[in-house]
C-alpha positions in Angstrom: -57.3 108.9 -17.6 -56.0 108.3 -21.1 -58.4 106.4 -23.4 -55.8 103.7 -24.0 -55.5 103.0 -20.3 -59.3 103.0 -19.8 -59.6 100.7 -22.8 -57.0 98.4 -21.3 -58.8 98.2 -18.0 -62.1 97.4 -19.7 -60.4 94.7 -21.8 -58.8 93.2 -18.7 -62.1 93.2 -16.9 -63.8 91.6 -19.8 -61.1 88.9 -20.0 -61.6 88.1 -16.3 -65.4 88.1 -16.8 -65.2 85.7 -19.8 -62.6 83.5 -18.0 -64.9 83.2 -15.0 -67.8 82.1 -17.2 -65.6 79.5 -19.0 -64.5 78.1 -15.6 -68.1 77.9 -14.5 -69.1 76.1 -17.7 -66.1 73.8 -17.5 -67.0 72.8 -14.0 -70.5 72.0 -15.1 -69.2 69.7 -17.9 -66.9 67.9 -15.5 -69.6 66.9 -13.0 -70.6 63.3 -12.6 -73.3 62.0 -14.9 -73.9 60.8 -18.4 -72.6 62.9 -21.4 -76.2 64.0 -22.1 -76.7 65.1 -18.4 -73.5 67.1 -18.4 -74.3 68.7 -21.8 -77.7 69.7 -20.5 -76.1 71.2 -17.4 -73.6 73.2 -19.4 -76.3 74.4 -21.8 -78.6 75.4 -19.0 -75.8 77.3 -17.2 -74.9 79.0 -20.5 -78.5 80.1 -21.0 -78.5 81.6 -17.5 -75.2 83.3 -18.0 -76.3 85.0 -21.3 -79.5 86.1 -19.7 -77.6 87.7 -16.8 -79.5 85.5 -14.3 -76.4 84.0 -12.8 -72.6 83.9 -13.0 -69.8 86.3 -12.2 -70.5 89.9 -12.7 -68.4 92.9 -12.9 -69.4 96.6 -13.0 -67.1 97.1 -16.0 -68.8 94.2 -17.9 -72.6 94.6 -18.1 -73.0 93.2 -21.6 -74.9 90.1 -20.3 -77.8 92.3 -19.2 -78.3 93.6 -22.8 -78.2 90.2 -24.5 -81.6 89.0 -25.8 -83.1 86.2 -23.9 -83.2 82.8 -25.6 -86.4 80.8 -25.9 -87.0 77.9 -23.5 -84.4 75.2 -23.8 -85.1 71.5 -23.9 -86.5 70.6 -20.5 -89.6 72.7 -20.8 -88.3 75.4 -18.4 -88.7 78.9 -19.5 -85.8 81.3 -19.1 -87.8 84.4 -19.5 -88.0 86.7 -16.5 -90.7 86.0 -14.0 
């Protein structure tokens, strides 16, 4: 396979991956609740996404697994692996 084609497939897979994460975060922000509750839900979902603990995955896009884990966020929960 030509490098340009392979690169295009990876780029397309990454675009789908990012789009799915944005849709997930948008849905969290549109849930019922106060602005603070919705913000907390979005931030918690984002923390889980970047640690690779949840969210859409694709074999072509494994960058979430190599992202450093953030410290505990706000509510006293730790997002470190158990």
